[in-house]
C-alpha positions, 0 to 999 in steps of 0.5 A: 413980487415985493408987494406979495412979500410985503403982504405975506409978512403983514399977515405973519405979523398980524397973526403974532399980534393976535396971540397965535403962533407965528410961522416964519418961512425960510429961504434956501441957505447959502454956504456962508452967510453974514448978518446985514446988521448987529441986533441991539436990544431987538425983538426976539422975533426979529432975530428969529426971522433973520436967522430963518432967512439965512439958515433955511429953517422954518420956525413956529414961535409960541405967542409967549416967546417975548423979549429983547435980545442982543446979537453981534456977529461981525464976520461970516458964519456957517448956517449951522453955527448961526442956528447954534448961536440962536439956540444959545440965545434962546436958552439964556432967555428961558426958551427952547427949540423943539425940532419937528418934521417941517418946522422948529417950535420955539416955546418957553422952557417950562413947557418943553417937556410936554412937547418934546419928541421921543428919541428923535434920532435926527435931533441935534445936541441942543434939541430937547427930547424924551428918552427911556433909559433901562437900568440893569443892576441898580434900583432905578428909584434910588438913582433919581435923587442922584441924577436930578441935579444933572437935569436942566431946571426945565427938564424932567426925570422920573423912575419906573419901579416896575420895569426899573427904567428912567424917563428923562426929558432934556437936551440931547447933549445932557441926556448923553452925559447922564447916560455916560454917568449911569453906565458907571453907576449901573454896576452890580456890586452885590453879584454872587453869594457865599455860604458860611458853615456854623460849628457851634451856633444854630443857623436859624437863631443866629440869622434872627439875631443878626437881622435885629442888629443890622440897621434898616439902611443895611437890611436893604443892601444884604440878604440873609437866609439859612439852611436848617438841614446843613446848619449853614447861613447864606449871604448875598448883597453888598460886598462890604456889608457881607464882610461885616456880617461875616465878621459878626458871625465869626464872633458869635459862632463860638463854643459855649460848653454849658449851653452847647452840651445841655439844652432843654426843649419845651414841647407845644403839642407832643408828649415828652415821654413819647418822644424820648424813645424816638430821640434815644434811637436817633442819637446813636444812629450811625447815619446821623453821626456820619452826616455830621462832619468831624469838625462839627461833631468833635467831642472831648475824650480824656486819656491819662498819661503818666508823664504829662498827666490828664490830656484832652484830645478831640475825637469825632463822635462818629468814631466812638464805639456805641458804648461810649456814645451812649455814655456821652448822650443823655435824653430825658423827659421832664413830664411836669413841664412837658420838656426834653432835656438833652445832653450831647455834643452841640452838633448832635443836639442841633440834629435832635432839635430838628427832629423834635421840631418836625415831630412836635406839631398839632395833630388833627382830631376825628369826631366819631358819631355812632348809632347802635340799633337792634332790629327784630327778626320779625320786623326784618321778615315784614320789611326785608332788606333793600339793597341799593347803590349810592354812587360807587359804594353799595349799602344795605339797610333796613327799609323802615316802614317803606320810607328808607328810599326817600330818606337815602335819596335825601342823604346822598345821590339818588338811589338806583332801583333795587337790584335784589332782596335778601334776608337780614341774616347776612353781614352787611357793610357799606358806605353812604356818601352822606356828608352828614345831611341825613344823619339826624333824619336817619336817627329819627327814622330809627327811633320812630320805628317800633321794630328798632331799638336804639341802644346808644348814640355815643359821640367820641372825639379823639386824636389822629392815631389814638384809640378811643373807647366808650363803655356803657354797662355794669360790672357783673360778678362771676365765680371763678373758683372756691377755696376751703381750709381745715381748722380745729374749731370743729370736728377733725377732718371736716373742712371749715372757712370756705372761700369763693373767688369772684371776678367782675366783668363788664357787661353791656355796650362797648365801642373802641375806635382808632382813626387814622387820617390818610391822604384826600381826607380819607379816614381809616377806622379800626373798629371793635364793637361789642354788646353783651348781656346777662341771660337766664342761668338755666341749667348752668352752674353760674351766670350766663352772658351773651356776646355780639362783637364786630372787629373790622378795619374800614376806610371811609371819607370825611363825613360819610356814614359807614354801616356794619351789621348782621350780628344776630342773637336769639331772645326767648321770652316766657310769660306765665298767666295764672289765677291769683291764689288758685294758681299757686296751689300745688298740683291743682294750681296747674289747672289755673295757670298757663305758660307761653314762650316766644322767640325772636331774633335780633340783628345788631347794626352799627352806623358810624360817621367820622368828621375830621377836626383840624383846628381849634376853630372847628372844635369850638364850632362843634361844641357850640353846635352841641350846646345849641342843640341842648338849648333847642331841646330844652325849649321843646321840652318846655313846650311839649313836656317830652323827654329831654333826650327824645329824638335829640341828635345834632347834625355835624358838618364835614371839614369842607362844609365847615369851610364853605358855610359860615355860621347862620344865626336863626330867625327869632321864633314867633313865640317869645318864650321859645327864643333861646338864642338870646342867651347865646349870641353864637347860636348856630342853626344845627337842626335844619335837616331834623 
């Protein structure tokens, strides 16, 4: 048996000498043990081996655990006390014991954090473990600097900012000490909030001032926000910092008569003269005055007293009569600088400024493209009117040369089969869900057809809810009356000095449109379109005019095309043919001349397409698009000697198309002379459908 033990210890010593971990097996421990000898500068492995035999524990010794130790124990010791003594010796020499399931590892302390177990419930006080400690009230990252000096030199401490936790690697007893300290530190000092009502200052302006005054270290300890509706400041954070800010607010929230009663508000988008009537009504509105507390709305009312002289008494504004309120509140517009001057109690001024802030916003614009075209009745009789359905909206259009079904198929959804054929004398109105893809092609089809006469293709850009008008025509004089007076220059009683009163009226083409943008990018249009013309006088006393007018209100989607039509008029043309000289002979001239007359009906149709323009970028985009179209037209004129405006119409995109597609630079043409894009780096591809 002794030989077997001697062979076993020889194997263990051989493993240790070869740089591999040494396993020291233990014998069963007794109730109380006594070291057979004291150790004076003995190898640490020898001491560990002796402790293993006496305590009944198994040890695995790292090859890097080297050194000489001294252990003097003259009396008997309990095995657990002897094990604690060994742990103390190891700590003194920079080693730690890491308990495992079957054995205890002894490694250098600087390697301990890589091998310690996670929250070993059976670990003893001197054992090293890793534990995750949650932090509830305080920022965990800020605790690292405070707790690091408490962690052993070989230990490890790190914070998880996302979950607000600490990861600690250290001895069990030291981790318990850190947790006890953390329990005292992890206390919410910033619990709760407070609301401060302002009597004179503006909450939004005061918050900005205080934030600039606070140092960066304090800004992380306190949170300031404001409620514009009630003019109150909300504080949350450190109690001491809240107290300092509260004192600062009290010092700044004071009455400044010259500044509180008279203020000038500069406008960014709205017109001052348009807002003044609204503000004047709001200022004397009882619901507004009653919403202001007596303390906030106190105004000075002076009364005379014979004994004491003049005396100032504080009276709430909402308790004054209407006449007194109007005398104390003044709202005027200064159009030169587009500003509003308000003279009123501070609380009323503050309420009116909130109203101005909500009304003084950038308004969207609507770009309206139009085509006004006349279709002859002869052409209508030849071609007819084809009714189709593009999506949920029906539309009636002239079938130009049989090409319109294909054209509309490219504009919107594929058209269903024609449901009926009707004559063009009916009023037609409908919507094409075109989204602008066939606007230029539609214009080209109208322009190329001999039976269609395009009167005008105007483009209007106007603000939301603002009327726009375009007039193309001439002023024609109309005699509205005559006046004569009797004088002494001639025979008595004979009228002299005759006068005719003349009134000039516009005759031609007029288009008025008022758009209103609704929810879902739907545009409500109020349309007033008129075409008038001078006709032969005939048997009439004065000039005669014909008038065709459409007044309607329609709803159309952003970028879709609305079609209006059915305004018929008759034109009579007389043609006289004669033999020169002979046809002018009285009497006999009738034999040498002939007269023929022709009547035709003309149908006026109006195509409208609104596009919503919400910002300056979209406005610039459409301007560049127009400019690019002019450049391309000039290049075409130089090549073909055509009219500059012949067939010219850029395609406008909707807001959604503008967001979805970025501007595309055109490819250089084969002909260098036609490369007009070199002069404009922002040249856009505007005629891809034309």
